[in-house]
N, C-alpha and C positions, 0 to 999 in steps of 0.2 A: 304616777300613768296620770293618775284621778286631778291633778292641776294642770298637768298637761290637758287632759279633755275638756278643763271647762275655762281653758284659754281666751274664748270668746267672750265669757261671760267675764271674766277678769279685764281683757282689754275694753269693754263697752264702759265698766265701772271705773275707772283710770281715767276715762276719756268724759266721763258726767259726772264728777266729782260732788258728793250732797254737798248743800250749804250749810257750812257751818255755823252763821251768824243766824240764828232764827230766833234762838233765846234773847232773853234784856240781861244787861249786864248782871253780876252777881252780886255788886257791890253796892250797897242803898249806902249811902254814906256821904256825907257832908264835901262837895266839889265835884259828886263822882258825873259822867257825862251820860246821859240817856238821850232818847230819841225820840221825839214826835213827831209825823209826818215828815222823819227822813229827813229832818230838823237837829242839828244837837244843842243840847240844855244843859245848864249847870243843875245839879241835885242841892238844893238846900234843904238841910233838916233842921227843924225847931222841934227841942223836946219836952217844950210846957203848953203841949193841948190837951184842953178838957174832951176832945174827941178829935177823930182822924179826919185830915182833910189834904184836897191835893190843891195846888193853882198855879197856871200859868203867871208869868209875868213877863212884861215887856224886854226886858234888859235879857233872853232865851235863859231863864231861868227859871226853876219849878220849884217850889215852895212846900217840901213835904211836913206836917202839920200832924207829931205823933204825941203819943203819951210819954212821959222820962223813962220808962223800963222797955218799949219797945224794941225789941231785937230786930236780927235780919228778915226772920219771918212774917213780920209784922207789916213790917215795913214793904217787902215785895207785894204780900196782900194786898194792904192799901195803893201802893204804885196800879198793882194791873187790876183796880177796879177800876180806877179811873181812865187806865187805855181802855178797859168796855166800852165804858160811858161815851170814850170819847169815839170810837167807830160805831154806836149804837147812834150817836148824834148823826153821823155821815153816813151810813148805808142805807137807811130811809128814801133820803134826795136820787142815789142813785139808782138804786132798783125799782123806784118811782120813770126817771128818765130811761133806762131800757124797755119794762116792760113795751113799752109800745110800738117800741122801734123793733122788737125780738118780735111781736107776739105771740109772749107768755105769758103766765100768772106765775109768781111767786105766793103760796100759800102763808108760806112762815119762814122766820130766818133768824136766826141765833150766831151770837161770837164764842169762840170754844176756842180752851186751851191746845191747842193740837201740834206738836211736837214736829211731824215729819209732811202734814201737809200746810197749805194755806186755804182749801177752802174745800169742801161734799157738797153733795150733793144726795139727796135723796128722790128721784124721781119721778115713785108716787104719789109721798105725798108733797111733792111741788115744795120741798123743804131744803133753804141752802144753810149750814155753818159754815162762817168765817174764821180765820187764823184771827186769837187775840195780837199776834206779833205782826200781822197789819201796818197797825196805829204805829210802829215804828219807822214805818217804811214812806217812801213816799207815795200821796195820795192817788198817782198814775195804776198803783200797783192794787190800790182796793179797787178802784173800777175796772182793772183786766181780770182779775178775780173775781170780782162780781159778775162782769158778763159772759167769763168761760163755766161758772158755775151755771147760771142762767141758762146756757147755751146748751145742757146737759139737760133740761128739759123737753130740749128739741131731739136730742139724741144722748143716747145714754153711755156709749162708750167713744171712746177716743177712735173714731173711725177716718177714712174720707171724706165721707158726709159732713161731719163735727168741724172737721180743718176746716174747709169749706164754707160751713158757716160763719166761723169766729172768723174767715177771712172779709166774709160779705158784712161783719157785724162791725169787727173792730179790727178795720186793714194794718195797724201798724202794734196789732198783738205779738208777735215774733220778736220784734226788739225788745219791748218789754216783757217778755216771758224771759227771755235768755239774758238781760239783767238782773232780774229776780231768780235768778240759779233754776230757773226749769230747763225741763228734757223737751217738751212741747216745740219749740222756733224748730229744732230740728224737721220735725213733719213734714211731711211733701203733702198738698194738700189734694 
């Protein structure tokens, strides 16, 4: 009886599966494949460094320099911070692009390791958080999420007004949301 009473909820969640590939690959070993801005690259691990560093090379290789005894946790942390720097290098230009268009002001923004969301917005503080994992996706996804979160500065919830605003600011947002594994694209404005 309980399962039958929840049939609508169960069907809804089967029709809208959670996107599982939001986390980076678990292995940080020589030859493993990772992504930056939607492009695959091969990781080259060099274990003789005095200090930790990550460098993107022109041949779709990323060189991860670590100390000889560095394990997976340290490699993951070094890569995570590299992704964070990549995002922080790109976010300001997008916010500056959209603030005058949307007539809003982002007071503060940052990057956070989020497991279930691509972004969040604190409307009172005018603060947005962007998921670290967006550095692995195509740049269009980062721009969409920034516009989405900035729209919350005008409309807090996912209301009809919110979706109308999204349609006016970023007309192709529904297709991008769908490819990102979101559920907003199904909403009617």
